C-alpha positions in Angstrom: 0.0 0.0 0.0 1.4 3.4 -1.0 1.7 6.4 1.3 -1.3 8.3 -0.2 -3.5 5.2 0.2 -2.5 4.9 3.9 -3.2 8.6 4.5 -6.6 8.3 2.8 -7.5 5.3 4.8 -6.4 6.9 8.0 -8.5 10.0 7.1 -11.6 7.8 6.6 -11.0 6.0 9.9 -10.7 9.4 11.6 -14.0 10.5 10.0 -15.8 7.3 10.9 -14.6 7.6 14.5 -15.7 11.2 14.8 -19.2 10.5 13.3 -19.7 7.4 15.4 -18.8 9.1 18.6 -21.1 12.0 17.9 -24.0 9.7 17.2 -23.4 7.5 20.1 -23.4 10.5 22.4 -26.7 11.5 21.0 -28.2 8.0 21.6 -27.0 7.9 25.2 -27.7 11.6 26.0 -24.6 11.4 28.2 -21.6 13.7 27.5 -19.2 11.7 29.6 -19.1 8.4 27.8 -16.3 5.9 28.1 -15.6 4.9 24.5 -13.9 1.7 23.5 -12.5 1.3 20.0 -11.5 -2.0 18.5 -10.5 -3.0 15.0 -12.5 -5.6 13.1 -10.5 -8.3 11.3 -11.2 -10.6 8.4 -8.6 -13.2 7.3 -5.9 -11.5 9.5 -6.4 -8.1 7.9 -8.1 -5.0 9.5 -11.4 -4.5 7.7 -13.2 -2.1 10.0 -13.7 -0.5 13.4 -16.2 -1.1 16.2 -16.8 1.7 18.8 -18.7 0.9 22.0 -20.2 3.3 24.5 -22.2 1.5 27.2 -25.0 -0.6 25.6 -24.5 1.3 22.2 -22.3 0.0 19.4 -21.2 1.5 16.1 -19.7 -0.7 13.4 -18.1 0.2 10.1 -16.5 -2.0 7.5 -14.1 -0.7 4.8 -16.4 -2.0 2.1 -19.3 0.1 3.4 -20.2 3.7 3.0 -22.2 3.7 6.2 -21.8 3.2 9.9 -24.3 0.9 11.6 -25.6 1.5 15.1 -27.0 -0.9 17.6 -28.2 -1.0 21.2 -27.1 -4.3 22.4 -28.3 -6.5 19.4 -31.1 -4.1 18.3 -30.3 -2.2 15.1 -30.8 1.6 15.5 -30.0 2.7 12.0 -27.1 4.0 9.9 -25.2 7.2 9.0 -23.4 7.8 5.8 -19.7 8.4 6.1 -19.9 10.9 3.2 -22.1 13.4 4.9 -25.5 12.8 3.3 -28.0 12.2 6.1 -30.5 10.2 3.9 -29.9 7.1 6.0 -29.8 8.9 9.3 -30.1 6.7 12.4 -33.3 6.9 14.3 
């Protein structure tokens, strides 16, 4: 992977993390959340990120253009990583 690709991927991970944390804070209505971030792996390669805040979870996979949100196992909705809010989480 070349340097530009790495920078681009890191930029996307940063955006996903920021968007996910904002939405998780909205779900919990708590400004002092303890976030836990973990990478998702497939075949020994990083393929996404999972961010947890209490019972709320955000998951994003590199092949997706949206972040999925859950409360425990219950789906709450999605948010686009490109800024359009057409698939806004409930």
